[in-house]
C-alpha positions in Angstrom: -21.9 -14.2 4.1 -18.5 -13.3 5.7 -18.4 -9.9 7.3 -15.8 -8.1 5.2 -17.1 -4.5 4.9 -17.4 -1.6 7.3 -19.1 1.7 6.6 -17.3 4.8 5.3 -15.2 6.5 7.8 -13.9 3.3 9.2 -12.4 0.5 7.1 -13.5 -1.9 4.3 -11.4 -4.9 5.3 -9.2 -5.2 2.2 -5.9 -3.9 0.8 -3.2 -4.1 -1.9 0.5 -4.7 -1.9 3.2 -4.9 -4.5 2.1 -7.5 -7.0 4.0 -10.8 -7.0 1.4 -12.7 -9.0 3.0 -16.1 -8.8 3.0 -16.2 -5.0 -0.5 -14.6 -5.0 -1.8 -17.6 -6.9 -1.0 -19.7 -3.8 -3.9 -18.0 -2.1 -7.2 -19.6 -3.1 -10.3 -17.8 -4.2 -12.5 -18.3 -1.1 -14.8 -15.5 -2.0 -17.8 -16.5 -4.2 -18.8 -14.6 -7.3 -21.8 -13.3 -5.4 -19.7 -12.1 -2.6 -17.2 -10.4 -4.9 -19.9 -8.4 -6.6 -21.5 -7.6 -3.2 -18.1 -6.3 -2.0 -17.6 -4.1 -5.0 -21.2 -2.7 -4.6 -20.6 -1.9 -0.9 -17.5 0.2 -1.7 -19.5 1.9 -4.5 -22.4 2.6 -2.2 -20.3 3.9 0.7 -18.4 6.4 -1.5 -21.5 7.3 -3.5 -23.6 8.1 -0.4 -21.0 9.6 1.9 -18.3 11.2 -0.2 -17.2 14.3 1.6 -16.5 16.6 -1.4 -19.2 17.0 -4.0 -16.9 19.0 -6.1 -14.4 16.2 -6.3 -17.2 13.7 -7.0 -18.4 15.7 -9.9 -15.1 15.1 -11.6 -15.5 11.3 -11.4 -17.9 9.2 -13.4 -18.4 6.9 -10.4 -21.2 4.8 -12.0 -19.2 4.1 -15.1 -16.2 3.2 -13.1 -18.3 0.8 -11.0 -19.6 -0.8 -14.2 -16.0 -1.1 -15.5 -14.8 -2.9 -12.4 -17.6 -5.6 -12.5 -16.0 -7.8 -15.1 -12.6 -7.3 -13.4 -13.6 -8.5 -10.0 -15.5 -11.5 -11.6 -12.3 -12.5 -13.5 -10.1 -12.2 -10.3 -8.4 -15.6 -9.8 -7.5 -15.4 -6.1 -8.4 -13.4 -3.0 -5.3 -11.2 -3.2 -6.0 -10.0 -6.7 -9.6 -9.3 -5.7 -8.5 -7.2 -2.7 -6.1 -5.3 -5.0 -8.9 -4.4 -7.4 -11.2 -3.2 -4.6 -8.5 -1.0 -3.1 -7.8 0.6 -6.5 -11.5 1.2 -7.0 -11.9 2.9 -3.7 -8.8 5.0 -4.1 -10.1 6.4 -7.4 -12.4 8.6 -5.3 -9.3 10.3 -3.8 -11.0 10.4 -0.4 -9.4 9.3 2.9 -12.7 8.4 4.7 -13.5 5.2 2.8 -10.6 2.9 2.0 -9.8 -0.7 1.6 -7.4 -2.6 3.9 -6.2 -6.2 3.6 -7.4 -8.8 6.1 -4.9 -10.4 8.5 -4.8 -13.7 6.5 -2.8 -11.8 3.9 -1.1 -9.0 5.9 0.7 -11.7 7.9 2.4 -12.8 4.7 3.4 -9.4 3.5 6.4 -7.6 4.9 8.7 -4.7 4.3 12.4 -4.5 5.3 13.0 -2.3 8.3 13.8 0.8 6.2 12.2 4.3 6.4 12.2 6.3 3.2 11.2 10.0 3.0 10.8 12.4 0.1 13.0 15.5 0.5 12.8 18.2 -2.1 11.6 15.8 -4.7 14.2 13.0 -4.0 13.9 9.9 -1.9 16.3 9.3 1.0 16.8 6.6 3.7 16.0 8.4 7.0 16.1 5.3 9.3 17.1 1.7 9.1 17.6 -1.4 11.3 21.2 -1.5 12.7 21.8 -4.9 11.0 21.2 -3.2 7.6 23.0 0.1 8.3 26.3 -1.1 7.0 24.8 -2.0 3.6 22.2 0.8 3.5 23.4 3.8 5.5 21.1 6.6 6.5 21.2 9.5 4.0 21.4 7.2 1.0 19.3 8.3 -2.0 17.1 5.6 -3.4 17.0 5.8 -7.2 15.4 2.5 -8.4 13.2 -0.2 -6.9 13.2 -3.6 -8.5 14.7 -2.1 -11.6 12.2 0.8 -12.0 12.9 4.4 -11.4 11.5 5.1 -8.0 8.9 7.8 -8.9 7.7 5.7 -11.8 7.4 2.7 -9.5 5.4 4.7 -7.0 3.0 6.0 -9.6 2.4 2.7 -11.3 2.5 0.2 -8.4 1.7 2.0 -5.2 -0.1 5.4 -5.4 -3.1 4.1 -7.4 -4.0 2.0 -4.3 -3.8 4.7 -1.7 -7.1 6.3 -0.6 -6.3 9.9 0.3 -7.6 13.4 -0.2 -4.2 15.2 -0.5 -1.1 14.4 -2.6 1.1 15.0 0.4 -0.6 12.4 2.5 -0.9 10.0 -0.4 2.9 10.1 -1.1 3.7 9.6 2.6 1.4 6.6 2.8 2.9 5.2 -0.4 6.4 5.5 0.9 5.4 3.4 3.9 4.3 0.6 1.6 6.9 1.1 -1.1 9.0 -1.9 -0.1 6.1 -4.2 0.7 6.1 -7.8 -0.7 5.6 -11.4 0.2 7.5 -12.8 3.0 10.9 -14.4 2.1 11.0 -12.7 -1.3 13.8 -10.5 -2.4 13.9 -6.8 -3.2 16.4 -5.0 -5.4 17.4 -1.4 -4.5 19.6 0.9 -6.5 20.8 3.8 -4.3 23.6 6.3 -3.9 25.3 6.3 -0.5 26.2 9.6 1.3 29.9 9.2 0.2 28.8 8.8 -3.5 29.0 5.1 -4.0 26.4 3.7 -6.5 25.0 0.5 -5.0 22.7 -2.3 -6.3 21.7 -4.5 -3.4 19.3 -7.4 -2.9 17.4 -7.5 0.4 15.2 -10.3 1.7 11.8 -9.6 3.3 12.3 -11.8 6.4 10.4 -11.4 9.7 12.9 -9.9 12.2 13.0 -11.1 15.7 13.3 -7.5 16.8 14.0 -4.2 14.9 16.7 -2.1 16.4 16.5 1.2 14.7 19.6 3.4 14.2 17.5 6.4 15.1 15.1 6.0 18.0 11.6 5.8 16.7 9.0 7.8 18.7 6.8 5.9 21.0 3.4 6.8 19.7 0.9 6.6 22.5 -2.9 7.1 22.3 -4.0 10.7 22.6 -5.8 11.6 25.8 -8.3 14.5 25.7 -9.3 16.3 28.9 -12.3 18.5 28.5 
């Protein structure tokens, strides 16, 4: 049995990205049916035993949800689809302590263009970008659509259901970090309005950069040191 799962409070080693099912089919189903069911059961057990808020849990029919996911994981045709299902299942509990993250074999093939998007007063703006993209995608541009879908609708259907979080604020922040994720060397269509009012529809390729040179210096996040 491969060691795929870690107890609540850490990480269950799985995760979901924007679905591009044709490419996902290139990833084989290396997980057996027995392992798939075991993985789902581990997620169910961790949340069931260690969920932090009993009030929240009382609003979820966790056992029925578990039963509903059994045929779904059995029918999953590749590892990527299976990981997506597990992440959505875990995220249903709306708890940040137990979540599903993708293994390195898949994360190495999923990229996001070097673009930072933040929600400001209910709208979504570019707040930082790699210098090579800044001419096409200037800071301050408002993102309106992603891959042809209105951005908020895209978030609610394709990203937010897979984010394990206890608060809407944290959930949206995490979703925006993954909004532009996709398979390496695939294209992304963005519809946005530049600060000078131009309406743009641009295609961007998810390519692995040699080095990201941000327009605005990104903070150097160092480990926290506690002195008692």
